[in-house]
C-alpha positions as CSV (number, residue, x, y, z in Angstrom):
1,M,-6.6,-18.0,26.6
2,N,-9.7,-19.0,28.6
3,L,-13.1,-17.3,28.3
4,K,-12.8,-15.3,31.5
5,T,-9.5,-13.8,30.4
6,A,-10.7,-13.1,26.9
7,I,-13.8,-11.3,28.3
8,Y,-11.6,-9.2,30.7
9,E,-9.2,-8.3,27.9
10,Q,-12.1,-7.3,25.6
11,L,-13.7,-5.1,28.3
12,N,-10.5,-3.6,29.5
13,N,-9.1,-2.8,26.1
14,D,-12.2,-1.1,24.7
15,P,-11.4,2.6,24.6
16,A,-15.1,3.6,25.1
17,I,-15.4,1.4,28.2
18,E,-12.0,2.5,29.5
19,G,-13.1,6.1,29.2
20,I,-16.1,5.5,31.4
21,L,-14.7,3.0,34.0
22,A,-11.0,3.8,33.9
23,G,-10.0,0.2,34.5
24,R,-12.5,-0.5,37.3
25,I,-13.5,-4.0,35.9
26,Y,-13.4,-6.9,38.3
27,R,-14.0,-10.6,38.1
28,S,-16.7,-11.7,40.5
29,F,-16.1,-9.1,43.3
30,A,-14.7,-5.6,43.5
31,P,-12.2,-4.9,46.2
32,Q,-13.6,-3.2,49.3
33,G,-13.6,0.6,48.8
34,A,-13.5,0.4,45.0
35,E,-14.4,3.7,43.4
36,F,-17.8,3.9,41.6
37,P,-18.9,3.2,39.0
38,F,-17.4,-0.2,38.3
39,L,-18.2,-3.4,36.5
40,T,-18.1,-6.9,37.8
41,Y,-18.5,-10.0,35.7
42,Q,-18.8,-13.7,36.3
43,R,-19.5,-17.0,34.6
44,I,-22.1,-19.1,36.4
45,T,-22.6,-22.8,35.8
46,G,-24.9,-25.4,37.3
47,T,-25.9,-29.0,36.9
48,N,-29.4,-30.2,36.3
49,K,-31.1,-31.8,39.3
50,N,-33.2,-34.4,37.5
51,D,-32.5,-37.4,35.2
52,I,-31.5,-35.3,32.2
53,D,-27.7,-34.8,32.4
54,F,-26.7,-31.3,31.3
55,T,-24.9,-28.3,32.6
56,T,-26.3,-24.8,32.3
57,E,-24.1,-21.7,31.9
58,R,-24.7,-18.0,31.9
59,F,-22.5,-14.9,32.0
60,Q,-23.4,-12.0,34.3
61,L,-22.3,-8.4,34.1
62,D,-23.2,-6.0,36.9
63,L,-22.7,-2.2,36.7
64,V,-22.4,-0.9,40.2
65,G,-22.8,2.8,40.8
66,K,-24.7,5.5,39.0
67,L,-24.1,7.0,35.6
68,E,-25.7,10.4,35.0
69,D,-24.8,10.4,31.3
70,E,-27.3,8.3,29.3
71,D,-24.8,8.0,26.4
72,Q,-22.3,6.4,28.8
73,L,-24.9,4.0,30.0
74,E,-25.8,3.1,26.4
75,T,-22.1,2.5,25.6
76,L,-21.8,0.1,28.4
77,K,-24.9,-1.8,27.4
């Protein structure tokens, strides 16, 4: 299993997250017309532009939409 699949499985199978997002978890982009709120995630990599050879990586999660319930927001954090 690769990292992207493992992260999706973890997010999608967490009962607390499922209760808030109801499966609205998407890799990179949500489909047009997706119901709010939803979560998108992506792994971002880049290479260095000088004489030091290395690759940088980061993982980004974006919550799109508004949550009125502070407890739900804390759960997602």
